[in-house]
C-alpha positions in Angstrom: 24.9 6.6 -33.8 21.4 6.8 -35.4 21.4 3.0 -35.7 22.4 2.6 -32.0 19.5 4.9 -31.0 17.0 2.9 -33.1 18.3 -0.4 -31.7 18.2 0.7 -28.0 15.3 -0.9 -26.2 15.1 1.9 -23.7 15.0 4.6 -26.4 12.6 2.7 -28.6 10.3 2.4 -25.6 11.0 6.0 -24.9 9.5 6.9 -28.3 6.3 5.3 -27.3 6.4 6.9 -23.8 7.3 10.2 -25.6 3.9 10.2 -27.4 2.2 9.7 -24.0 4.4 12.4 -22.5 3.5 14.9 -25.2 -0.1 14.2 -24.7 0.4 14.6 -20.9 2.0 18.0 -21.5 -0.7 19.2 -24.0 -3.5 18.0 -21.8 -2.1 19.7 -18.7 -1.5 23.0 -20.6 -5.1 23.0 -21.9 -6.4 22.5 -18.4 -4.0 25.1 -16.9 -5.3 27.6 -19.4 -9.0 26.7 -19.0 -9.2 26.4 -15.2 -8.6 28.9 -12.4 -5.2 28.2 -10.7 -6.8 26.7 -7.6 -9.0 24.3 -9.6 -6.1 23.3 -11.8 -4.2 22.6 -8.5 -7.1 20.3 -7.5 -7.0 18.4 -10.7 -3.2 18.1 -10.5 -3.7 16.6 -7.0 -6.2 14.1 -8.4 -3.8 13.1 -11.2 -1.0 12.8 -8.6 -3.1 10.5 -6.3 -4.1 8.2 -9.2 -0.5 8.2 -10.5 0.8 7.1 -7.1 -1.8 4.4 -6.7 -1.7 3.1 -10.2 1.7 1.4 -9.9 0.9 -0.3 -6.6 -2.8 -1.1 -7.3 -2.2 -4.7 -8.3 -0.2 -5.2 -5.1 2.9 -6.5 -6.9 1.2 -9.2 -9.0 2.2 -7.3 -12.2 5.8 -7.1 -11.0 6.0 -10.9 -10.3 4.6 -11.5 -13.8 7.3 -9.3 -15.3 10.1 -10.6 -13.1 9.3 -14.2 -13.8 8.1 -14.0 -17.4 4.6 -15.2 -16.5 1.4 -14.5 -18.4 -1.6 -13.2 -16.5 -3.7 -16.4 -16.2 -7.2 -16.7 -14.7 -6.2 -16.9 -11.1 -3.7 -14.0 -11.4 -6.2 -11.9 -13.2 -8.7 -12.3 -10.4 -6.1 -11.5 -7.8 -5.0 -8.4 -9.7 -8.6 -7.2 -10.0 -9.3 -7.7 -6.3 -6.0 -6.0 -5.3 -6.9 -3.0 -7.5 -10.3 -2.6 -5.9 -8.7 -2.7 -2.4 -6.0 -0.2 -3.4 -8.5 2.1 -5.0 -10.7 2.2 -2.0 -7.7 3.1 0.2 -6.6 5.8 -2.2 -10.1 7.4 -2.4 -10.2 7.5 1.4 -6.9 9.2 1.6 -8.1 11.7 -1.0 -11.2 12.5 1.0 -9.8 12.4 4.6 -6.3 13.8 4.1 -6.8 16.2 1.1 -10.4 17.1 1.6 -11.7 16.0 -1.8 -15.4 16.1 -2.3 -17.4 12.8 -2.5 -17.6 13.2 -6.3 -13.9 13.7 -6.7 -13.1 10.8 -4.3 -15.3 8.5 -6.4 -13.5 9.6 -9.5 -10.2 8.7 -7.8 -11.7 5.3 -6.9 -12.8 4.5 -10.5 -9.6 5.8 -12.1 -7.4 3.8 -9.7 -9.3 0.6 -10.4 -8.8 1.2 -14.1 -5.1 2.0 -13.6 -4.5 -1.2 -11.7 -6.2 -3.2 -14.5 -4.0 -1.4 -17.1 -0.9 -2.1 -15.0 -1.7 -5.8 -14.9 -2.5 -6.0 -18.6 0.7 -4.2 -19.6 2.7 -6.5 -17.4 1.2 -9.5 -19.2 2.4 -8.2 -22.6 5.7 -6.8 -21.3 6.7 -10.2 -19.8 6.5 -11.6 -23.4 8.5 -8.7 -24.9 5.5 -7.3 -26.7 6.4 -3.7 -26.0 4.3 -2.4 -28.9 1.2 -3.5 -27.1 2.2 -2.9 -23.5 3.6 0.7 -24.0 0.3 2.0 -25.4 -1.6 0.4 -22.6 0.6 2.1 -20.0 0.4 5.4 -21.8 -3.4 5.4 -22.3 -4.0 7.6 -19.2 -1.7 10.3 -20.6 -3.3 10.2 -24.0 -6.7 10.6 -22.4 -5.7 14.0 -20.9 -5.9 15.7 -24.3 -9.6 15.0 -25.1 -10.4 15.5 -21.4 -8.8 18.9 -21.5 -10.4 19.9 -24.9 -13.9 18.9 -23.8 -13.5 20.7 -20.5 -12.2 23.8 -22.2 -15.0 23.8 -24.8 -17.6 23.3 -22.1 -16.2 26.3 -20.3 -16.0 24.4 -17.0 -14.4 26.4 -14.1 -14.1 23.5 -11.6 -12.0 20.3 -11.4 -15.2 18.1 -11.2 -15.9 17.7 -14.9 -12.3 16.9 -15.9 -12.1 14.3 -13.1 -15.4 12.7 -14.2 -14.2 12.5 -17.8 -10.8 11.1 -16.7 -12.5 8.4 -14.6 -15.0 7.3 -17.3 -12.4 7.2 -20.1 -10.0 5.2 -17.8 -12.6 2.5 -17.2 -13.3 2.2 -20.9 -9.7 1.9 -21.9 -9.0 -0.7 -19.1 -11.9 -2.8 -20.3 -10.4 -2.7 -23.8 -7.0 -3.7 -22.6 -8.4 -6.7 -20.7 -10.3 -7.7 -23.8 -7.0 -7.7 -25.8 -5.4 -9.8 -23.1 -8.2 -12.3 -23.0 -8.1 -12.7 -26.8 -4.4 -13.7 -26.5 -5.0 -16.1 -23.7 -3.7 -19.6 -24.8 -3.9 -21.3 -21.5 -0.3 -20.8 -20.5 0.1 -20.0 -16.8 -3.7 -20.4 -16.4 -3.2 -22.7 -13.4 -0.6 -20.4 -11.8 -2.0 -19.0 -8.5 -0.7 -16.4 -6.0 0.3 -19.2 -3.6 3.9 -18.6 -2.5 4.1 -15.4 -4.6 2.6 -12.9 -2.2 5.7 -12.3 -0.2 7.8 -11.6 -3.3 4.9 -9.6 -4.8 4.6 -7.4 -1.7 8.3 -6.9 -1.5 8.5 -5.7 -5.1 5.4 -3.6 -4.7 6.9 -1.8 -1.7 9.8 -0.7 -3.9 7.6 0.4 -6.7 5.2 2.1 -4.3 8.1 4.1 -2.9 9.1 5.0 -6.5 5.6 6.0 -7.3 5.2 8.1 -4.1 8.6 9.7 -4.7 7.7 10.6 -8.3 4.6 12.4 -7.2 5.9 13.7 -3.9 5.9 17.3 -5.1 2.1 17.1 -5.8 1.5 15.3 -2.5 3.4 17.7 -0.2 2.7 21.1 -1.9 -0.9 21.5 -0.8 0.3 21.5 2.8 3.7 23.1 2.3 3.0 25.8 -0.2 -0.7 25.7 -1.2 -2.7 24.9 -4.3 -1.6 27.9 -6.3 2.0 26.7 -6.1 0.9 23.2 -7.0 -0.7 24.6 -10.1 2.7 26.3 -11.0 4.4 23.0 -10.4 1.9 21.3 -12.7 2.9 23.6 -15.5 6.6 23.1 -14.7 6.3 19.3 -14.7 4.4 19.4 -18.0 6.9 21.5 -19.9 10.3 20.9 -18.1 9.9 17.5 -16.4 8.2 15.5 -19.2 11.3 14.3 -21.0 12.8 13.0 -17.8 9.6 11.2 -16.9 9.5 9.6 -20.4 13.1 8.3 -20.2 12.7 7.2 -16.6 9.6 5.2 -17.4 11.3 3.7 -20.5 14.3 2.6 -18.5 12.3 1.0 -15.8 10.2 -0.7 -18.5 13.1 -2.3 -20.4 15.9 -2.7 -17.9 14.3 -5.5 -15.9 13.7 -7.9 -18.9 17.1 -7.1 -20.4 19.0 -7.7 -17.2 16.9 -10.8 -16.4 17.9 -12.3 -19.8 21.6 -11.2 -19.8 23.8 -14.4 -19.8 26.7 -13.0 -17.7 27.8 -10.1 -15.5 29.8 -8.7 -18.4 26.6 -8.6 -20.5 24.8 -6.8 -17.7 27.5 -4.2 -17.5 27.5 -3.8 -21.3 23.8 -3.4 -21.4 23.8 -0.6 -18.7 26.8 1.1 -20.3 25.3 1.1 -23.8 21.9 2.3 -22.7 23.3 4.8 -20.2 25.5 6.5 -22.9 22.6 6.9 -25.3 20.2 8.1 -22.6 22.8 10.7 -21.4 23.0 12.1 -24.9 19.3 12.4 -25.3 18.9 14.1 -21.9 21.6 16.6 -22.6 20.0 17.6 -25.9 16.6 17.7 -24.2 17.8 19.9 -21.3 19.3 22.5 -23.7 16.2 22.6 -25.7 14.0 22.9 -22.6 16.1 25.7 -21.2 15.7 27.8 -24.3 12.1 27.0 -25.3 10.1 26.4 -22.1 9.9 29.9 -20.5 8.6 31.8 -23.6 6.3 28.9 -24.5 4.7 28.8 -21.1 4.3 32.6 -21.1 2.7 32.5 -24.6 0.5 29.5 -24.2 -0.8 30.4 -20.8 -1.3 34.1 -21.4 1.4 35.1 -18.9 -0.4 33.4 -15.9 2.6 31.2 -15.2 6.2 32.3 -15.7 9.0 29.8 -15.4 12.1 31.3 -13.9 15.6 30.0 -14.5 16.1 28.9 -10.8 12.8 26.9 -11.1 13.9 25.3 -14.3 17.4 24.4 -13.0 15.9 22.8 -9.9 13.5 20.8 -12.1 16.4 19.7 -14.4 18.5 18.5 -11.5 15.5 16.6 -10.1 14.9 15.0 -13.5 18.5 13.7 -13.9 18.4 12.2 -10.4 15.0 10.5 -11.1 16.5 8.9 -14.3 19.5 7.6 -12.3 17.3 6.3 -9.6 15.1 4.5 -12.2 18.2 2.7 -13.5 19.3 1.6 -10.0 15.7 0.5 -9.1 15.6 -1.6 -12.3 18.8 -3.3 -11.4 17.6 -4.1 -7.9 14.3 -5.4 -9.0 15.8 -7.6 -11.8 18.8 -9.0 -9.9 18.7 -8.6 -6.2 17.4 -11.5 -4.0 14.3 -10.9 -1.8 16.4 -9.7 1.1 18.1 -7.1 -1.1 14.7 -5.9 -2.4 13.5 -5.5 1.2 16.5 -3.5 2.2 16.0 -1.2 -0.8 12.4 -0.8 0.1 13.2 0.3 3.6 15.8 2.6 2.3 13.5 4.1 -0.2 10.8 4.9 2.3 13.4 6.4 4.6 14.4 8.7 1.7 10.8 9.7 1.2 10.5 10.6 4.9 13.7 12.7 4.7 12.5 14.4 1.5 9.1 15.1 3.0 10.5 16.7 6.2 13.0 18.6 4.1 10.2 19.9 1.9 8.4 21.5 4.8 11.7 22.9 6.2 12.6 24.4 2.8 9.1 25.9 2.3 10.3 29.4 3.3 12.4 29.3 0.1 9.3 28.6 -2.0 9.0 26.1 -4.8 12.7 26.1 -5.6 13.5 25.1 -2.0 11.0 22.3 -2.0 12.3 20.9 -5.3 15.9 20.8 -4.1 14.8 19.2 -0.8 13.1 16.4 -2.7 16.1 16.1 -5.0 18.2 15.4 -2.0 16.0 12.4 -1.2 16.5 11.2 -4.8 20.2 11.5 -4.5 20.3 9.4 -1.3 18.1 6.8 -3.0 20.5 6.6 -5.9 23.3 5.9 -3.5 21.4 3.2 -1.8 20.4 1.4 -5.0 24.0 1.6 -6.2 25.3 0.0 -3.0 22.8 -2.9 -3.2 23.2 -3.3 -7.0 27.0 -3.3 -7.1 27.5 -6.9 -5.9 25.4 -8.1 -8.9 27.5 -6.0 -11.4 31.0 -6.9 -10.3 33.1 -8.9 -12.6 34.2 -12.3 -11.2 37.8 -11.1 -10.8 36.7 -8.3 -8.5 34.6 -10.5 -6.2 
């Protein structure tokens, strides 16, 4: 069993994502302890906005690179950078106009999102070649940066979200430039002549699916300021850091490894075997993690945060249910992105956005039941999305005899 765990691409990637997840948890807990609840809610919102925008910032160019096994040549790099600038501008405007962020915080969102798009593109370049040891750290850099950001903010005694946001934006730009330098060093001229001509339709279809996934992943952070307020968003930030992190890690690892694995599988039987093998191991990991979280998280939160945030069992159960559904959805999304034709990807995109709309409306309707009600409303949207991805994926996983 240990050998199977070590040979599993998803779980090997999960180890790398796990380090990032641990850093994300530690950084959030430092900020939650250092900042007043409302200000921690604001920085949680900033993190949520950048997280949503990061995966769609290159406008699907990174996804085409991964799906087709390209390298990020000169033309594709220029397109990815221009797309990231456009996406970042739109995200900063949303932050300012919809959520009322100050000019300084909106500019931090702008800079951090440009950097996130550059990191996504660089990671896709290495991921398409199977160089997970390089691409995983690039993707996790933003999580690792939260620890020094939190420590510096705490030592400086800051009481607002502005300083952490400035530190996050500056460090993101620095790491993005380093990632592109590594990519340029490896550039051997392969795919240099490849342009986006004929690729934008595919890229935007794939981006729409990933954008839906990204919005869905951060939907709690996006709806809570309006549905429950910033104090409840702060509580969710702690809950996500301590209870939701293992699920985020495994979900990211599955999405990271399933597409190349399914793309390279020689037959339907090999696809089914890959999913069965990875699914069994992931289920074991999640079961053990859930038991450990249930026991450790409440006293840990109470102790680390001086009793300011208490995690009740109903809140934890709602988060665990949400986490399981997110992992299942990541698997279905990976199958669709790897195997479905463009029409199937478009259907899944439309279905995903419909699920987000249902979950958003449900969140406001469930607001009288507090954070628990909002979490279950969003989980209902995840469940519906799992069913849609299963329906679209099934045709690509049937054995020839059953077709």
